C-alpha positions in Angstrom: 0.1 -0.4 -0.3 1.4 3.2 -1.0 -0.4 6.8 0.3 1.2 9.3 -0.6 0.1 13.4 0.1 -0.1 15.1 -3.0 0.7 18.2 -1.5 3.9 17.6 0.1 4.6 14.4 -2.0 5.5 12.6 0.7 4.3 8.8 2.1 1.8 8.7 5.0 2.0 5.5 7.3 -1.8 5.9 9.2 -5.0 7.9 7.3 -8.2 7.9 8.6 -10.8 8.2 6.1 -14.1 9.4 6.7 -17.1 8.5 3.9 -20.6 9.1 3.1 -22.6 6.0 2.4 -22.5 7.3 -1.0 -18.8 8.2 -1.2 -17.9 4.4 0.2 -20.4 3.1 -2.8 -18.4 4.8 -5.2 -15.0 3.6 -3.8 -16.5 -0.1 -3.8 -17.1 -0.1 -7.6 -14.2 1.6 -8.7 -12.4 -0.5 -6.4 -14.5 -3.7 -8.4 -13.7 -1.9 -11.5 -10.2 -2.0 -10.9 -10.3 -5.6 -10.0 -12.2 -6.7 -13.0 -10.0 -5.0 -15.3 -6.4 -6.1 -13.6 -4.8 -7.4 -17.1 -4.8 -4.2 -18.0 -3.9 -1.7 -15.4 -1.6 0.4 -17.4 -2.9 4.1 -16.5 -6.4 2.9 -15.1 -7.2 4.8 -12.1 -10.5 6.5 -10.4 -10.8 9.8 -8.8 -13.4 9.5 -5.9 -14.3 13.5 -4.9 -16.6 14.4 -2.4 -19.8 16.9 -3.6 -17.9 20.0 -4.1 -14.2 18.3 -5.4 -12.1 20.1 -2.3 -11.5 16.4 -1.4 -10.2 13.6 -3.8 -8.9 10.4 -3.0 -7.2 8.4 -6.2 -7.5 4.4 -6.4 -5.1 2.1 -8.6 -3.5 -1.1 -9.1 0.4 -1.7 -8.8 2.2 -5.0 -9.2 6.1 -4.7 -8.3 6.6 -7.8 -9.9 5.7 -5.7 -13.5 6.7 -2.5 -14.9 6.3 0.2 -13.3 7.0 2.7 -16.2 3.5 4.4 -16.5 3.8 5.7 -13.3 5.0 9.0 -12.0 8.8 8.7 -10.9 7.7 9.8 -7.8 5.7 6.9 -7.7 7.3 3.9 -8.4 9.9 5.6 -5.9 7.7 4.7 -3.2 6.2 1.5 -4.2 9.8 -0.1 -4.7 10.3 0.8 -1.4 7.3 -0.7 0.1 8.4 -3.9 2.3 5.0 -6.0 1.0 
């Protein structure tokens, strides 16, 4: 798991995410879509936003055993640094 603060480009180890029922439902749908398209994950990602778009969670899949070239360098570095 990689969690990045997009404002500081720093990795975060612990976060709390509070979602409305609608947002949770959207997140489940996005995660199901990512898993169903797992054979072609390059550049597939989803943005979960609150009602006024002032907050955003970006969801995507990665596999350290596969090419990470479609990720920005900051993400490749963080993914490679993961222990598991």
